[in-house]
C-alpha positions in Angstrom: 9.6 3.9 4.5 5.9 4.4 5.0 5.3 3.6 1.4 6.7 0.1 1.9 4.2 -0.7 4.6 1.3 0.8 2.6 2.3 -1.6 -0.5 2.6 -4.5 1.9 -0.8 -4.0 3.3 -2.3 -3.5 -0.2 -0.6 -6.5 -1.8 -1.1 -9.0 0.9 -4.4 -7.6 2.4 -2.7 -7.5 5.8 -3.3 -4.9 8.5 -0.7 -2.5 9.5 -0.2 -0.4 12.6 -0.1 3.4 11.9 0.0 6.7 13.8 -2.2 9.3 12.1 -1.7 13.0 12.5 -4.0 14.4 15.1 -4.6 11.0 16.8 -3.5 10.0 20.3 -2.8 6.3 19.7 -1.8 3.8 17.1 -4.5 2.0 15.1 -4.6 -0.9 12.7 -5.5 -0.3 9.1 -5.8 -2.3 5.9 -4.9 -0.4 2.7 -7.4 -0.9 -0.1 -6.2 1.9 -2.5 -3.1 4.0 -3.3 -3.4 6.7 -5.9 -0.7 9.3 -6.0 -0.4 11.0 -2.6 -3.7 9.5 -1.3 -4.2 6.4 0.7 -7.6 4.6 1.0 -7.9 2.3 3.9 -10.3 0.4 6.3 -9.9 0.5 10.1 -10.7 -2.4 12.4 -13.5 -0.3 14.0 -15.0 1.5 11.0 -15.7 -0.7 8.1 -16.4 2.3 5.8 -13.4 3.2 3.5 -11.4 6.4 4.5 -9.0 8.4 2.5 -6.0 10.3 3.8 -2.9 12.1 2.4 0.3 10.2 2.8 1.6 13.1 4.8 -1.1 12.5 7.5 0.7 9.2 8.5 3.4 9.8 11.0 4.7 6.3 11.6 3.9 2.7 10.5 4.8 -0.8 11.5 3.6 -4.4 11.2 0.5 -5.2 13.1 0.8 -7.2 16.3 1.6 -10.7 15.5 2.8 -10.0 12.0 6.4 -10.4 11.1 6.2 -9.4 7.4 7.3 -12.7 6.2 5.5 -12.9 3.0 7.0 -16.4 2.1 4.5 -17.9 4.5 1.6 -16.8 2.3 3.2 -17.8 -1.0 1.8 -20.8 -2.7 4.3 -23.5 -4.0 5.8 -22.4 -7.3 4.3 -18.9 -7.1 6.7 -16.0 -7.4 6.6 -12.7 -5.5 6.4 -9.6 -7.7 
């Protein structure tokens, strides 16, 4: 299930809300890279890219105010792939 949110963020350049191992709260991240079992992302606070293993992510959801409806961002006649 986490993979789905990672791909959503990467393909649509949208932040997602995640709970990382060792953290005490959720944070918003934008995924910029997915390679094998590694995820590269930017946080809202730190603009430097970070890398973590997929196993470090305990939970994920849409960021506040985002319902995941990708049709809103689709241009007329464009197909989603």
